[in-house]
N, C-alpha and C positions, 0 to 999 in steps of 0.2 A: 865608596859609602862615608857615613860622618856618624859623629855621636849621637845622633837621634834613632840611628835603626836599631832595628830590634833581631837580637839572634833566639831566634825559635827553631822547635822540630821540623824536619820536614814533613810529617803528616799535619801540621796545620796549614802547611802550601798543596800538599796532593794526597791522594789515598793512592794505595797498590794493589797487585794482582799478582799472585805467583803461580806456579808450577813448579814440577821437578821431572826429571828423567835420568835415570841412572845417576849419575856423579855430579850433576849439572842443574844449577838452580836458575830459573827463569823469572824475573822482576820486573813488572811494569810498574811505572809511577805517572800518575796522571795529575794534572795540576786542578785543583778546585775552582779555577777563575783562569780565562786566557792571560790576565795581566800579570800572572806568577810566572808565565811561561819561561819569559826571557830570562829569571833570577834561577829557575830549574836548570837550564841549558848551561848558564855560566856556572852554577856552583856545585851541581850533582853532576860531577864528572868520573869518568873510570876512574881516576886518581883517585877521587874523593871516596867513592866507594868500596875500591882495592883497603884504603887505610879505614872506611868502617868496618871491613869484614877480616882486618888483620889477624885476628886470632882464629878465625876458619882458614886461612892462607890459601886463599882461591890460587890457582894458577894462572888463571886469566881470568879479566872483566872485560867485557865488550859493552858498547853503548851504541843502541839503534834509536835516534831520534825519528817522531813522528808526528812533526809540527801542525798538519791539519788536527790533528786530535789531540793537540796540547800534553801530548804523552810523550815517554821514552821507554824502552823495552833494556834492561841490563841481562846479560847472561853472564853467571859467576859458573866458570868450571870448577871442580875439585872441592866444594863445598861441603859437599854432603855425606864426608866421612866413607866414600865408597859406594853410598846409593842408598836409599832409604831400605831395600831389602837385605843389605850387605851391614849396615849400622848398627850398634847396639844404642846409640844415643838417638830416641824418637825426635827430640829437639832439632834434629837436622833437616827435619822436614823443609821443603823450600817455603811454603807456608807460614812457618813460624821465622824463617828467615826474614820475611819482609818485615817485620818490626824490628828488627836489626837495623835495616834501613832506613824506615820511617822515623828512625830516633835522630837522625844524621843532622847536625847543626846548620841553619842555615840563616845569612844575614840578610833582612828585609828592610828595605829604607820605609822610614814610617808612614809616609807618602799611600803606600801598598796595604797597610796594617789592616784595612778595611774588608779586604779580601781574603784575610785569612780566616780558616776554620776555627772552632773552641771559642773558649773566653776571652773576652778583650779584655 
């Protein structure tokens, strides 16, 4: 990485799909452009996601890579306050948690900035 790199939220590189079952959230991250895939693999790791969700205290974060789709799937255990039906906190649904993940800061080389979504 260099001084000309950008730091942007993950949503500029990818979009997400989510679901939940019991006390487990399932969040997929799909690159907007194939050129961004390697950056996602390099920086959106199990450790980075666990740090991003530290306040939710996941008991485990597992990443599954889907390289032909330029996507990855994260399974976060223990982040839904016991599960959607048991939680008093409606914001604990898996769909709401995807926004927390998509706010993860990612460093992007300036040469790849043209592939980012959103304002230039």
